[in-house]
C-alpha positions as CSV (number, residue, x, y, z in Angstrom):
1,X,11.0,1.8,20.7
2,X,8.3,-0.8,20.2
3,X,7.7,-1.3,23.9
4,X,7.6,2.4,24.6
5,X,4.9,3.0,21.9
6,X,2.8,0.1,23.1
7,X,3.0,1.3,26.7
8,X,1.6,4.7,25.6
9,X,-1.3,2.9,23.9
10,X,-2.1,1.0,27.2
11,X,-2.0,4.2,29.2
12,X,-4.6,5.8,26.9
13,X,-6.8,2.7,27.0
14,X,-6.8,2.6,23.3
15,X,-6.1,-0.2,20.7
16,X,-3.7,2.1,18.8
17,X,-0.3,3.4,19.4
18,X,0.3,7.1,18.8
19,X,1.2,8.8,16.6
20,X,-0.6,7.0,13.9
21,X,-2.4,7.7,10.6
22,X,-5.8,6.1,10.3
23,X,-7.2,5.9,6.7
24,X,-10.9,5.2,6.6
25,X,-12.0,2.9,3.8
26,X,-15.6,4.1,3.7
27,X,-14.5,7.8,3.2
28,X,-12.1,6.7,0.6
29,X,-14.7,4.8,-1.3
30,X,-17.1,7.7,-1.1
31,X,-14.6,9.9,-2.8
32,X,-13.9,7.2,-5.4
33,X,-17.5,6.8,-6.2
34,X,-17.8,10.5,-6.9
35,X,-14.8,10.5,-9.2
36,X,-16.1,7.4,-11.0
37,X,-19.5,9.1,-11.5
38,X,-17.8,12.1,-13.0
39,X,-15.8,9.9,-15.3
40,X,-18.9,8.1,-16.5
41,X,-20.8,11.4,-17.0
42,X,-18.1,13.1,-19.0
43,X,-16.0,10.4,-20.6
44,X,-12.8,11.7,-18.9
45,X,-10.2,9.3,-17.5
46,X,-9.1,10.0,-13.9
47,X,-5.8,9.0,-12.5
48,X,-4.5,8.9,-8.9
49,X,-1.6,11.4,-8.5
50,X,0.6,9.3,-6.2
51,X,2.6,12.4,-5.1
52,X,-0.4,13.1,-2.8
53,X,-1.3,9.6,-1.6
54,X,0.6,6.4,-2.3
55,X,-0.7,4.0,0.4
56,X,-0.6,1.1,-2.0
57,X,-2.5,-1.2,0.5
58,X,-5.7,0.5,-0.9
59,X,-4.6,0.5,-4.6
60,X,-6.8,-2.5,-5.4
61,X,-9.8,-0.5,-4.1
62,X,-8.8,2.6,-6.0
63,X,-8.2,0.6,-9.1
64,X,-11.9,-0.5,-9.1
65,X,-12.8,3.2,-9.7
66,X,-10.0,5.0,-11.5
67,X,-8.2,4.6,-14.8
68,X,-4.7,4.3,-13.3
69,X,-1.9,6.3,-11.7
70,X,0.2,9.4,-12.4
71,X,3.9,9.3,-11.3
72,X,6.5,12.0,-10.7
73,X,9.5,9.8,-11.0
74,X,10.7,6.3,-11.5
75,X,9.8,4.9,-8.1
76,X,6.2,6.1,-8.3
77,X,6.0,4.7,-11.8
78,X,7.2,1.3,-10.4
79,X,4.7,1.5,-7.6
80,X,1.8,2.3,-9.9
81,X,2.7,-0.5,-12.3
82,X,3.2,-3.1,-9.6
83,X,0.4,-2.3,-7.3
84,X,-2.4,-1.0,-9.6
85,X,-1.4,-2.2,-13.0
86,X,-3.6,0.0,-15.1
87,X,-2.7,3.1,-17.1
88,X,0.5,4.6,-15.8
89,X,1.5,8.2,-16.7
90,X,4.6,10.1,-15.7
91,X,5.8,13.7,-15.6
92,X,9.1,15.1,-14.4
93,X,10.8,18.4,-14.9
94,X,13.8,16.4,-16.0
95,X,14.5,12.7,-16.5
96,X,17.7,10.8,-15.7
97,X,18.8,9.4,-19.1
98,X,19.8,6.1,-17.5
99,X,16.3,5.6,-16.2
100,X,14.3,6.3,-19.4
101,X,14.4,2.7,-20.6
102,X,12.9,1.4,-17.4
103,X,10.3,4.2,-17.4
104,X,9.3,3.2,-20.9
105,X,8.8,-0.3,-19.7
106,X,6.3,0.9,-17.1
107,X,4.5,4.0,-18.4
108,X,2.0,4.5,-21.2
109,X,2.3,8.3,-21.3
110,X,5.5,10.2,-20.8
111,X,5.1,13.9,-20.4
112,X,8.1,16.1,-21.2
113,X,8.8,19.5,-19.7
114,X,10.6,21.4,-22.5
115,X,11.5,21.4,-26.2
116,X,15.0,20.2,-25.2
117,X,13.5,17.1,-23.7
118,X,11.4,16.5,-26.8
119,X,14.6,16.6,-28.9
120,X,16.3,14.2,-26.4
121,X,13.6,11.7,-25.7
122,X,10.8,11.8,-28.4
123,X,12.3,9.2,-30.7
124,X,13.0,6.8,-27.9
125,X,9.5,7.1,-26.5
126,X,7.9,6.6,-29.9
127,X,10.2,3.6,-30.6
128,X,9.0,2.0,-27.4
129,X,5.4,2.4,-28.5
130,X,4.6,4.9,-25.8
131,X,2.7,8.2,-26.0
132,X,4.8,11.4,-25.6
133,X,3.3,14.7,-24.4
134,X,4.5,18.2,-23.5
135,X,3.7,20.1,-20.4
136,X,2.8,23.7,-21.1
137,X,2.8,26.8,-18.8
138,X,-0.1,29.2,-19.6
139,X,1.5,31.8,-17.3
140,X,-1.9,32.4,-15.8
141,X,-1.9,32.1,-12.0
142,X,-5.2,31.6,-10.1
143,X,-3.5,31.2,-6.7
144,X,-2.7,33.7,-4.0
145,X,-0.2,33.2,-1.2
146,X,1.0,29.8,-2.3
147,X,3.9,30.6,-4.6
148,X,5.7,27.5,-3.5
149,X,2.8,25.5,-5.0
150,X,2.1,27.7,-8.0
151,X,3.4,26.3,-11.3
152,X,2.5,29.6,-12.9
153,X,4.5,31.8,-10.5
154,X,7.1,34.0,-12.2
155,X,10.2,32.1,-13.0
156,X,8.5,28.7,-12.8
157,X,10.5,25.8,-14.2
158,X,7.3,23.8,-14.7
159,X,6.1,23.6,-18.3
160,X,6.9,25.3,-21.5
161,X,5.7,28.9,-22.2
162,X,4.3,29.9,-25.5
163,X,7.4,32.0,-26.3
164,X,9.7,29.1,-25.5
165,X,7.6,26.8,-27.7
166,X,7.5,29.2,-30.7
167,X,11.2,29.8,-30.5
168,X,11.9,26.1,-30.5
169,X,9.6,25.6,-33.5
170,X,11.5,28.2,-35.4
171,X,14.6,26.3,-34.8
172,X,13.0,22.8,-35.2
173,X,9.8,23.1,-37.3
174,X,8.9,19.4,-36.9
175,X,9.4,19.5,-33.1
176,X,5.8,18.6,-32.3
177,X,5.5,15.8,-34.9
178,X,4.8,12.6,-32.9
179,X,3.9,14.5,-29.7
180,X,0.4,13.2,-28.9
181,X,-0.7,15.2,-25.9
182,X,-0.5,18.4,-24.0
183,X,-0.5,18.6,-20.2
184,X,-1.1,21.6,-17.9
185,X,-1.3,21.6,-14.2
186,X,-1.7,25.0,-12.5
187,X,-4.2,24.4,-9.5
188,X,-3.7,23.6,-5.9
189,X,-6.8,22.5,-4.0
190,X,-9.1,24.8,-6.0
191,X,-12.6,24.9,-7.4
192,X,-13.6,24.4,-11.0
193,X,-13.9,28.2,-11.7
194,X,-10.1,28.3,-11.5
195,X,-9.9,25.5,-14.0
196,X,-12.3,27.3,-16.4
197,X,-10.3,30.5,-16.2
198,X,-7.1,28.6,-16.7
199,X,-8.5,26.6,-19.7
200,X,-9.4,29.8,-21.4
201,X,-5.8,31.0,-21.0
202,X,-4.4,27.7,-22.3
203,X,-6.7,27.8,-25.3
204,X,-5.8,31.4,-26.1
205,X,-2.1,30.5,-26.2
206,X,-1.9,26.9,-27.2
207,X,-5.3,26.2,-28.8
208,X,-3.8,25.7,-32.3
209,X,-1.5,23.0,-31.0
210,X,-4.3,21.3,-29.0
211,X,-6.2,20.6,-32.3
212,X,-3.5,18.1,-33.3
213,X,-3.4,16.1,-30.0
214,X,-4.8,12.7,-29.1
215,X,-5.1,13.6,-25.4
216,X,-5.2,16.6,-23.2
217,X,-4.3,16.2,-19.5
218,X,-5.9,18.9,-17.2
219,X,-3.5,18.0,-14.4
220,X,-4.4,17.9,-10.7
221,X,-5.3,20.3,-7.9
222,X,-9.1,19.8,-8.5
223,X,-10.9,19.7,-5.2
224,X,-13.6,17.6,-6.8
225,X,-14.8,15.7,-3.6
226,X,-14.9,18.7,-1.4
227,X,-18.5,19.7,-0.3
228,X,-19.8,22.5,-2.5
229,X,-17.3,21.9,-5.3
230,X,-18.7,23.2,-8.7
231,X,-18.8,19.8,-10.4
232,X,-20.9,20.9,-13.3
233,X,-18.3,23.6,-14.2
234,X,-15.6,20.9,-14.3
235,X,-17.9,18.7,-16.4
236,X,-18.5,21.5,-18.8
237,X,-14.7,22.1,-19.2
238,X,-14.1,18.4,-19.9
239,X,-16.9,18.2,-22.5
240,X,-15.7,21.4,-24.2
241,X,-12.2,20.0,-24.6
242,X,-13.4,16.6,-25.9
243,X,-15.8,18.2,-28.3
244,X,-13.6,21.0,-29.5
245,X,-10.4,19.1,-30.0
246,X,-11.6,15.5,-30.3
247,X,-9.1,14.5,-27.7
248,X,-9.2,12.1,-24.7
249,X,-9.3,14.1,-21.5
250,X,-7.3,13.1,-18.4
251,X,-7.5,14.4,-14.8
252,X,-4.9,13.5,-12.2
253,X,-6.2,14.5,-8.8
254,X,-4.4,13.5,-5.7
255,X,-6.1,15.2,-2.8
256,X,-9.6,14.6,-4.2
257,X,-9.0,10.8,-4.0
258,X,-8.2,10.8,-0.3
259,X,-9.7,14.1,0.9
260,X,-11.0,13.8,4.5
261,X,-10.3,10.1,4.3
262,X,-7.6,10.0,7.0
263,X,-6.6,11.3,10.4
264,X,-3.5,11.6,12.5
265,X,-4.0,10.5,16.1
266,X,-1.5,12.0,18.6
267,X,-1.1,12.0,22.4
268,X,-0.4,14.9,24.7
269,X,2.9,14.3,26.4
270,X,3.3,17.3,28.5
271,X,1.7,20.7,29.4
272,X,4.1,23.6,29.7
273,X,3.0,26.9,31.3
274,X,3.1,29.8,29.0
275,X,5.5,32.7,28.8
276,X,7.9,34.1,26.4
277,X,5.3,36.0,24.4
278,X,3.1,33.1,23.5
279,X,0.0,34.8,21.9
280,X,-2.5,32.5,23.5
281,X,-3.8,31.8,26.9
282,X,-0.3,30.8,28.0
283,X,0.3,27.1,27.7
284,X,2.1,24.7,25.3
285,X,0.8,21.2,24.8
286,X,3.7,19.0,23.7
287,X,2.5,16.2,21.5
288,X,4.1,12.9,20.3
289,X,3.4,14.1,16.7
290,X,5.5,16.7,15.0
291,X,4.6,19.3,12.4
292,X,8.1,19.1,11.0
293,X,8.1,15.3,10.8
294,X,4.5,14.1,10.4
295,X,2.6,17.0,8.8
296,X,5.3,19.1,6.9
297,X,2.7,21.1,4.9
298,X,1.8,22.8,8.2
299,X,5.2,24.6,8.0
300,X,5.6,24.6,4.2
301,X,2.3,26.1,3.0
302,X,1.7,27.1,5.8
303,X,-1.8,26.1,7.0
304,X,-3.7,25.3,10.2
305,X,-4.9,21.7,10.1
306,X,-8.4,20.9,11.3
307,X,-8.6,19.3,14.7
308,X,-11.6,17.4,15.9
309,X,-13.1,19.2,18.9
310,X,-10.6,22.1,18.7
311,X,-11.7,25.7,18.1
312,X,-9.9,28.9,17.2
313,X,-7.8,30.6,20.0
314,X,-10.2,32.0,22.6
315,X,-13.3,30.4,21.0
316,X,-13.5,27.9,23.8
317,X,-12.4,28.3,27.4
318,X,-8.9,26.7,27.3
319,X,-6.4,27.7,24.6
320,X,-3.1,25.9,24.0
321,X,-0.3,26.1,21.5
322,X,0.1,22.6,20.1
323,X,3.7,21.7,19.4
324,X,5.9,18.8,18.5
325,X,8.7,17.2,20.6
326,X,11.6,17.9,18.3
327,X,14.4,20.5,18.9
328,X,13.1,22.7,16.1
329,X,11.9,25.9,17.7
330,X,9.3,26.3,15.0
331,X,7.8,22.8,15.3
332,X,4.5,24.3,16.1
333,X,1.2,23.0,14.7
334,X,-1.0,25.9,15.8
335,X,-3.1,27.5,18.5
336,X,-6.4,25.8,19.4
337,X,-9.0,26.1,22.1
338,X,-10.8,23.3,24.0
339,X,-13.8,22.8,26.2
340,X,-11.7,21.5,29.1
341,X,-8.0,21.6,30.1
342,X,-5.7,19.3,28.3
343,X,-3.8,16.7,30.3
344,X,-0.9,14.3,29.5
345,X,-2.4,11.2,27.9
346,X,-5.2,12.9,26.0
347,X,-5.5,11.8,22.4
348,X,-6.1,14.4,19.7
349,X,-7.4,13.8,16.2
350,X,-6.0,15.9,13.3
351,X,-8.2,15.6,10.3
352,X,-7.6,15.4,6.6
353,X,-4.2,13.9,7.1
354,X,-4.1,11.2,4.4
355,X,-3.0,13.6,1.7
356,X,0.5,15.1,1.5
357,X,1.3,13.9,5.0
358,X,2.2,10.2,4.8
359,X,4.1,10.8,1.6
360,X,6.2,13.6,3.1
361,X,6.9,12.4,6.7
362,X,10.5,12.1,7.9
363,X,12.6,11.0,10.9
364,X,14.3,14.3,11.8
365,X,15.6,14.1,15.4
366,X,15.1,10.4,15.4
367,X,11.4,10.8,15.5
368,X,9.5,7.5,14.9
369,X,7.3,7.5,11.8
370,X,3.6,7.1,12.7
371,X,1.9,3.7,12.4
372,X,-0.4,3.4,9.3
373,X,-3.8,1.9,10.1
374,X,-6.7,1.1,7.8
375,X,-10.1,1.3,9.2
376,X,-12.3,-1.1,7.3
377,X,-15.9,-0.3,6.3
378,X,-17.1,-2.7,9.0
379,X,-15.2,-0.7,11.7
380,X,-12.3,-3.2,12.1
381,X,-8.8,-1.9,12.2
382,X,-5.8,-3.3,10.2
383,X,-2.3,-2.3,11.2
384,X,-0.8,-1.8,7.7
385,X,2.7,-0.7,8.8
386,X,4.6,-0.1,12.0
387,X,8.0,1.6,11.8
388,X,10.8,1.3,14.2
389,X,14.4,2.1,14.9
390,X,15.7,0.2,11.9
391,X,13.7,2.4,9.6
392,X,15.4,5.5,11.0
393,X,18.9,3.9,11.2
394,X,18.8,2.4,7.7
395,X,18.2,5.7,5.9
396,X,21.7,7.1,6.1
397,X,24.2,4.2,6.4
C-alpha cells in the first residue's frame, strides 16, 4: 500500500501522495482572527465544535484564539481536554451512565437534552462542581431541503420543546433549580438573519426561563467567516442576549473555524467512455478519492463540492462525471467541465474539504484513508498522518 501510493506521487511529479487532505495554516489563522475579533467586540466566548473539525495537530493554534472546545461525546471531550486544555463543553442526546463520571472530570459545561436527563444527572453534575444546561427546541426551522441536518424538523429528538418542559415542570416544579444555562442549535451553514429569526422564536417560548440563566449557548451553524456574512447582525444578537438576560453568551461554530482552509487532492486513475444515460458529454473520470469514503456529505446532504478549475456541465469544452473507485454505483462526486480533456495522472483539487470530511471518512471497500498534510504559513508541507493497511485491518478485528 505504501509503495503504491508513493509511486503515484512520483508519476504526478508531486511531493504529495493522493488522495490527501491539505489544511492551510494561513487560511485557518485568517478565520480564527475573524472569530477572535468578534469575541473581543461582543464579549461572547467562541468554542470549536469538534464534530466538524478535530485535527488536533492545529489545536495549539486554535487555542490562541478561541475559548475552548465543544464535544458531542466522551472521546471528543477527551480530545479537547488533552489537546487544547481550555473550556470544554459537551452535549449529547443521551449519555451513557457509566461514562458520566469521566465526562465530569473533563467538561466544564454539560448540556442535557431532556427533563428526564435533568432528573438523572443534575445532582451528579452539580456535586462535581460543573455547570449543567438544557438544550431547547424552539420548533422554528429556517432551513429548506436539509431535513437530515435540521434540529427543528418535525419529530426531532434534539432539544426539549416548550410543551415538554412545561409538562415536566408541572410534575417536578423545581426541575430547573441548579440548571445554569440554555442551549439551542438550529442552524446549518447559515447567515445571521436565520439566527436573529430563531432567537426571536426562542425568546417567545423560553424567554422567562432565560432570565434565570448564567449562560446562553447559541449553538453552531453560523457561517461567520464566509465572505458577505452579516456579522453585525450576529453581534447585535449577542449583545441583545447579554444585555437582556445578563448571561454569558457562547457560540460553538465548526465550519466557520476551518471554512475554506483545506482541500482534497485526488488523481485521475482512468477515463471511461460514456454511455448508459450519463447526462453529460459522455465520459466518467475515475478518481482515487471516493465520495462515499472521503467526502460523505456529498452523498448525505447532498451537495456539489467546489473544484478548482472546474465548471458546471457544459460551461467549459470538456465535461466529465467524476466518480470514486469503490463498488458503490452511487459513488459519484458530480458532473464538471474543464478547459482541456482529462487524462490519467491529472491531479484535481476539491476545495473546502477540511470541515465534515476528515471527521467522517471511512475505509469502505478497503479504501485507504487520505494522508493529512499541513501547509505551513511559509509554504512548507508537514505530513501529519499517513494511513495504511493496518488502519483498515484493525477496525473490525
